[in-house]
C-alpha positions in Angstrom: 46.8 47.3 -1.6 44.9 45.9 1.0 42.0 45.1 -1.5 45.1 42.5 -3.2 45.7 41.1 0.3 42.3 40.0 0.7 41.8 38.7 -2.7 44.8 36.5 -2.4 44.1 35.3 1.4 40.5 34.0 0.1 41.9 32.8 -2.8 44.2 30.8 -1.0 41.8 29.8 1.4 39.6 28.7 -1.5 41.9 26.4 -3.0 43.6 25.1 0.4 39.8 23.6 1.2 40.1 20.8 -1.1 41.2 19.3 -4.6 37.9 20.2 -6.8 38.9 18.9 -10.1 41.0 21.9 -11.0 38.5 24.5 -10.6 36.2 22.8 -12.9 32.7 21.6 -12.7 33.2 17.6 -12.1 29.8 16.8 -9.7 30.7 15.0 -6.1 32.6 11.9 -6.6 33.2 8.4 -5.3 29.7 8.3 -4.3 28.7 4.5 -3.0 26.7 3.1 -6.1 23.4 0.7 -5.0 22.2 -1.9 -8.1 18.3 -2.2 -6.9 17.7 -5.8 -7.0 14.5 -7.4 -7.7 12.1 -7.7 -4.9 10.7 -10.9 -4.5 7.5 -11.6 -5.5 7.4 -8.2 -7.6 7.6 -8.2 -11.0 8.8 -5.4 -13.3 6.8 -2.8 -15.1 8.9 -0.7 -17.6 7.5 3.0 -18.5 6.0 3.7 -21.4 2.8 4.8 -22.9 -0.6 3.5 -23.4 -4.2 3.9 -23.9 -6.1 3.9 -21.1 -10.0 3.2 -20.9 -12.4 0.8 -22.6 -11.7 -1.2 -25.2 -15.4 -2.7 -25.4 -18.8 -0.6 -25.7 -20.0 0.9 -22.3 -22.5 -2.0 -21.5 -23.8 -0.2 -18.2 -23.8 3.2 -19.8 -21.9 4.4 -16.9 -19.5 6.7 -18.9 -17.2 6.7 -16.2 -14.0 5.7 -18.3 -13.2 7.6 -21.8 -9.9 6.5 -24.3 -7.0 8.2 -23.0 -3.2 8.3 -23.9 -1.3 8.7 -20.7 2.3 7.5 -19.7 3.7 6.1 -16.4 6.6 6.1 -15.1 8.7 2.4 -14.6 7.5 0.1 -10.8 7.6 -2.8 -9.5 4.3 -5.0 -8.8 3.1 -7.8 -7.1 3.3 -11.2 -9.1 -0.4 -11.8 -7.0 -2.7 -10.5 -4.6 -1.5 -10.3 -1.2 -2.3 -13.8 0.3 -4.0 -15.1 3.2 -0.5 -16.1 4.8 1.1 -12.7 3.8 -1.6 -10.8 5.4 -1.2 -13.4 8.4 2.3 -12.1 9.1 1.0 -8.8 9.0 -1.7 -9.7 11.6 0.8 -11.8 13.8 3.3 -8.7 14.0 0.7 -6.8 15.4 -0.7 -9.5 17.8 3.5 -9.8 18.7 3.8 -6.1 19.7 1.0 -5.5 21.8 2.1 -8.4 23.8 5.8 -7.5 23.9 4.5 -4.2 24.7 2.0 -5.5 27.9 5.1 -7.9 29.3 7.7 -4.8 28.8 5.8 -3.5 31.8 6.5 -6.6 33.5 10.1 -6.8 32.6 11.3 -3.7 30.8 14.8 -4.5 30.4 13.8 -8.0 29.0 10.9 -7.0 26.4 12.0 -3.7 25.8 15.1 -1.3 24.4 15.1 1.8 26.4 18.7 3.4 25.8 20.4 3.7 21.7 23.8 2.7 21.0 25.0 6.2 22.4 23.4 5.5 25.7 21.0 7.9 25.1 17.4 7.2 27.1 14.6 6.5 24.3 10.8 7.7 25.2 8.7 5.8 24.5 11.1 2.8 24.3 11.4 0.4 21.6 10.2 -3.1 21.0 12.9 -5.6 22.0 12.0 -8.1 18.8 15.0 -10.5 20.2 12.8 -11.8 23.1 10.0 -14.1 22.2 6.4 -13.9 23.7 6.1 -16.6 25.9 2.5 -17.6 25.1 2.1 -20.7 27.2 4.8 -19.6 30.0 4.3 -21.5 33.3 4.8 -18.1 35.1 2.0 -17.5 36.3 3.2 -13.9 36.1 3.4 -14.2 32.4 -0.1 -15.4 31.8 -1.5 -12.6 34.1 0.4 -9.9 32.3 -1.0 -11.4 28.5 -4.6 -11.6 29.9 -5.7 -8.4 28.7 -4.8 -10.2 25.1 -7.8 -12.7 25.1 -11.0 -12.8 24.8 -13.4 -12.4 28.8 -14.7 -15.7 30.1 -17.8 -15.2 28.9 -17.0 -14.8 25.4 -15.2 -17.8 24.1 -16.0 -20.7 22.5 -15.6 -24.0 23.8 -13.8 -22.7 26.9 -10.7 -22.2 25.5 -8.6 -19.2 25.7 -8.7 -16.8 22.2 -7.2 -13.8 21.4 -9.3 -11.3 20.9 -9.4 -9.8 17.6 -10.8 -6.5 18.4 -7.6 -5.6 20.4 -5.2 -5.8 17.0 -5.0 -1.9 16.7 -2.0 -0.9 14.6 -0.7 2.5 14.8 1.0 4.1 12.1 2.2 7.0 10.1 2.3 8.9 7.1 3.9 11.7 5.6 1.1 14.2 3.5 3.9 15.6 1.2 0.4 17.1 -1.3 0.0 19.2 1.8 3.5 19.7 2.5 4.5 20.4 -1.0 1.5 23.3 -1.2 3.0 26.9 -1.8 1.0 29.9 -0.8 -0.4 31.5 -4.1 -3.1 34.3 -4.5 -3.2 34.5 -0.7 -5.2 31.1 0.1 -4.6 31.3 3.8 -5.6 27.6 3.9 -2.0 27.0 1.6 1.2 26.5 3.6 4.4 28.2 3.1 7.6 28.9 4.5 8.1 32.5 5.4 12.2 33.2 5.7 11.9 36.7 7.6 9.4 35.4 10.5 11.2 31.8 10.1 7.7 30.2 10.5 4.8 28.5 8.5 2.2 30.5 6.9 -1.3 28.8 6.7 -2.8 25.9 7.8 -3.3 22.3 6.9 -5.9 19.5 7.1 -4.6 17.1 10.0 -6.0 13.7 9.2 -4.6 11.9 12.1 -6.3 10.3 14.5 -8.0 12.0 17.4 -10.6 15.0 18.1 -9.0 17.3 15.1 -9.1 15.0 12.6 -10.2 16.5 9.3 -9.8 20.0 10.9 -7.5 22.6 9.6 -5.2 23.4 12.0 -2.4 25.7 12.1 1.5 24.8 10.9 3.7 24.9 13.8 6.8 23.0 12.2 7.3 20.4 9.6 5.9 17.6 11.9 2.7 19.2 11.2 2.8 17.1 7.9 3.1 13.6 9.9 -0.1 11.9 10.2 -1.3 8.9 12.2 -4.2 6.8 12.6 -5.2 3.7 14.2 -6.8 0.9 12.4 -7.9 -3.0 13.6 -5.9 -5.1 11.4 -7.8 -8.0 11.5 -10.2 -9.0 8.3 -13.6 -9.3 8.4 -14.2 -13.0 8.3 -17.6 -12.7 8.2 -18.2 -11.3 4.9 -18.9 -14.4 3.1 -22.7 -14.2 5.0 -23.2 -10.2 5.1 -22.2 -10.2 1.3 -24.8 -13.3 0.6 -27.6 -13.5 3.0 -29.8 -15.7 1.7 -26.8 -18.3 1.4 -24.9 -20.9 3.3 -21.3 -19.7 3.4 -20.5 -20.1 7.4 -17.6 -22.6 6.5 -16.1 -20.1 4.7 -16.5 -17.5 7.5 -14.8 -19.8 10.1 -12.0 -21.1 7.9 -11.2 -18.9 4.9 -8.4 -16.4 6.6 -6.9 -19.0 9.5 -7.0 -22.5 8.0 -3.8 -23.9 6.7 -5.7 -24.9 3.2 -6.1 -21.2 2.3 -2.7 -19.8 2.9 -2.2 -19.1 -0.6 -5.4 -18.1 -1.0 -6.1 -14.1 -2.1 -7.1 -12.6 1.2 -10.5 -11.0 1.6 -13.0 -8.9 4.0 -10.2 -6.0 4.4 -10.9 -2.4 3.7 -8.9 0.6 1.9 -7.8 1.7 5.0 -6.3 -1.4 6.4 -5.0 -2.1 2.9 -3.2 0.9 3.3 -1.7 0.3 7.0 -0.6 -3.0 5.4 1.5 -1.5 3.0 3.0 1.4 5.1 3.7 -2.0 7.5 5.3 -3.8 4.7 7.7 -1.0 3.8 8.5 -0.3 7.9 9.6 -4.4 8.1 11.9 -3.9 4.9 13.6 -0.6 5.5 14.0 -2.0 9.3 15.9 -4.3 8.0 17.8 -2.6 5.5 18.7 -0.2 8.1 20.1 -3.1 10.0 22.0 -3.9 7.1 23.5 -0.3 6.8 21.8 -0.3 3.0 19.6 2.3 1.5 16.3 2.8 2.5 13.9 1.3 -0.8 10.8 3.4 -1.7 7.8 3.1 0.0 5.5 0.2 -1.0 2.2 1.6 -1.7 -1.4 0.7 -3.3 -1.4 1.3 -7.0 -2.6 3.7 -8.9 -5.3 2.8 -11.3 -3.0 4.1 -14.4 -0.4 2.4 -12.9 -2.7 -1.0 -12.4 -4.7 -0.9 -15.6 -1.3 -0.3 -17.8 -0.1 -3.7 -15.6 -2.7 -5.5 -16.5 -2.5 -5.0 -20.0 0.8 -6.6 -19.8 2.2 -4.6 -23.0 -1.2 -5.0 -25.1 -1.5 -1.7 -25.6 -5.4 -2.2 -26.5 -6.2 -5.5 -25.6 -9.8 -6.6 -23.9 -8.6 -8.7 -21.3 -5.2 -9.1 -19.9 -3.9 -11.8 -21.8 -5.0 -10.2 -25.0 -8.1 -11.4 -26.6 -11.5 -10.7 -27.0 -12.8 -13.7 -25.1 -12.7 -14.9 -21.4 -12.0 -18.3 -23.3 -9.0 -20.2 -25.3 -9.4 -21.8 -28.4 -10.1 -24.8 -27.1 -13.4 -23.6 -24.9 -11.9 -23.7 -21.8 -12.2 -20.2 -19.2 -9.3 -19.1 -18.7 -10.0 -16.5 -15.5 -12.0 -17.4 -12.1 -15.3 -14.9 -12.5 -18.9 -15.8 -13.1 -19.1 -17.5 -16.5 -22.7 -17.8 -18.1 -25.8 -17.0 -15.5 -24.2 -18.1 -12.7 -22.3 -21.6 -13.4 -19.4 -20.3 -11.1 -17.8 -23.7 -10.8 -17.2 -23.7 -14.4 -14.1 -22.1 -14.4 -13.0 -24.5 -11.6 -13.3 -22.3 -8.6 -17.2 -21.7 -7.0 -15.3 -19.0 -5.0 -11.8 -17.4 -5.0 -9.3 -19.7 -6.1 -5.5 -19.8 -5.3 -3.4 -17.5 -6.5 -1.5 -17.7 -9.7 -3.6 -20.8 -10.9 -4.5 -19.1 -14.3 -1.6 -18.4 -16.7 0.0 -14.8 -16.0 -0.3 -11.7 -18.5 2.7 -10.9 -21.3 4.6 -9.5 -18.2 4.0 -12.6 -15.9 1.5 -10.9 -13.6 -1.2 -13.2 -12.4 -4.9 -12.7 -11.7 -5.3 -9.3 -13.2 -8.8 -10.2 -14.3 -10.8 -12.6 -12.1 -10.8 -14.3 -8.7 -10.9 -11.3 -6.3 -11.5 -7.2 -7.3 -8.5 -5.6 -6.1 -8.0 -1.7 -4.5 -6.1 1.0 -6.1 -4.9 3.8 -4.2 -7.2 6.3 -6.2 -10.6 8.0 -5.2 -13.3 7.4 -7.4 -14.8 10.3 -9.6 -16.9 10.0 -12.8 -14.9 12.5 -14.6 -11.4 11.6 -13.3 -10.1 11.0 -16.8 -11.2 14.5 -17.9 -9.1 16.7 -15.4 -6.3 14.0 -14.0 -2.9 14.4 -15.7 -2.0 12.4 -18.7 2.0 12.3 -17.1 1.3 9.4 -14.1 -2.8 10.5 -13.8 -3.6 10.2 -10.0 -6.2 11.3 -8.3 -6.3 11.6 -4.5 -8.7 12.2 -1.8 -8.2 11.6 2.2 -11.5 11.9 3.7 -13.0 13.4 6.9 -15.4 11.2 9.2 -18.4 13.5 8.7 -18.0 13.8 4.4 -20.7 11.8 2.5 -20.8 8.4 1.2 -19.8 9.5 -2.2 -16.2 11.3 -1.1 -15.4 7.9 0.8 -15.3 5.8 -3.0 -12.1 4.5 -4.0 -11.5 2.5 -7.4 -11.8 -1.1 -7.3 -10.4 -2.9 -10.6 -9.7 -6.6 -12.1 -13.6 -8.0 -11.4 -13.8 -11.0 -9.2 -15.1 -14.4 -8.7 -18.8 -13.1 -8.3 -18.7 -11.1 -11.5 -19.5 -11.5 -15.3 -16.7 -11.2 -17.9 -17.0 -7.1 -18.4 -15.9 -6.3 -15.3 -12.7 -8.4 -15.8 -11.8 -6.0 -19.0 -8.2 -4.0 -18.5 -10.5 -0.7 -18.7 -13.9 -1.8 -16.6 -13.4 0.7 -13.3 -15.8 0.1 -10.8 -16.1 1.3 -7.3 -16.2 0.6 -3.4 -16.1 2.5 -0.1 -12.9 2.8 1.7 -14.2 1.6 5.3 -16.1 -1.4 3.3 -14.9 -5.0 3.5 -16.0 -7.7 1.0 -15.2 -11.1 -0.1 -14.8 -10.4 -3.6 -12.3 -7.5 -3.0 -8.4 -7.8 -2.3 -5.5 -5.9 -3.3 -1.6 -5.9 -4.2 0.9 -3.7 -3.9 3.5 -1.6 -5.7 6.8 -0.1 -5.5 8.6 2.9 -7.6 11.1 1.9 -9.2 15.0 4.0 -8.6 17.0 4.8 -11.8 16.7 5.8 -15.2 14.3 3.0 -17.5 15.4 2.7 -21.0 12.2 2.7 -23.5 13.6 -0.8 -24.9 13.0 -2.9 -21.9 16.1 -2.4 -19.9 17.0 -0.9 -16.4 19.7 1.1 -17.3 22.0 2.9 -14.7 20.6 3.4 -11.7 21.2 6.3 -10.1 20.8 6.6 -5.9 
């Protein structure tokens, strides 16, 4: 009798909680639906498969690529490379954030946010972006507070106050999901796993954060141990025009290329791989902060493309094309060059550009993406290994390696794709891969971002139902 009473009370308790579809499996109902709109300046690449690798003879006998069928998920990609003006927005944001922190020491209530909506203290305080930086203020205290932003008097040109670009440092964070996903297989002490008995993590991870322990193994204390952070100077190296071409007169480019308005829509150069990654994280935070204010769902991260994504986008639906435009030649049927590269034996202006040219100057590929060949080569997220095609998967192939300060130079190589204004036609081919060192900036390397597509992508090219 007691068992029946217990069972009856339990049944009444369950039936009184809520209506779960008369006991049937119906899922969670009335969830909000958000349709993903096309990001500004980005093009959609539907999921599919293609032949990754060279479509021509290996002219240099590098033997770093082989024919391989791979499949990639759908994603968004920038229609053009990141321009000087777009990257300048990043630099100005960093400059203003540093200035507002300095002004916050002068007037905390005006320039900083010290409490949240629940009247709780915020530590450290947030920057109040509603306040403006008064660079030319008549207030002597304000000018004095901003003095650390400027070059010392002995280093100024023409006796004018100029921003010290060495101070433009960006501190950013990212989650190392690769290490977080590791399991403690085969008793490997360097792999981490959550121990449900001790309620602690077992094992260690490599800490890639900026500081004394960067690149060393540390004990995992909690989930925050997987959050890495770094500090990097964001100003591009404008002297690459001179250092890349020692016996050339490229001083005008060094002086004007990044800051002069005439170059606003030229691809940014002089940016290292780590600066490009920092830009991608900043761009993500910029959009997500806006969406959070609008109470809209946070989007996927902006990032550098994998080299398989880059090549897939470059082919533009042409599965076996040598170049992004589909043909086997760098000229059209009239004999005109259709990309910005190094024609013949050094006739640079024959294609319409002495060095870089404005983005989208030439026709796009079949998917509406510009400059996937020539103009500037582009950073990808992948580390370079000569045999990467042999050991990476055929589904979303990806090879990442986070370098340590004491690593050999060979481990600091990152894949670049697409060829540039200074390269011969072979480097513009969709399947050609080469590399540059991640801490190196060049006058012929830029980048573009990709963003994951949220939802189901039908093979017929439609976007289908998007599930959040």
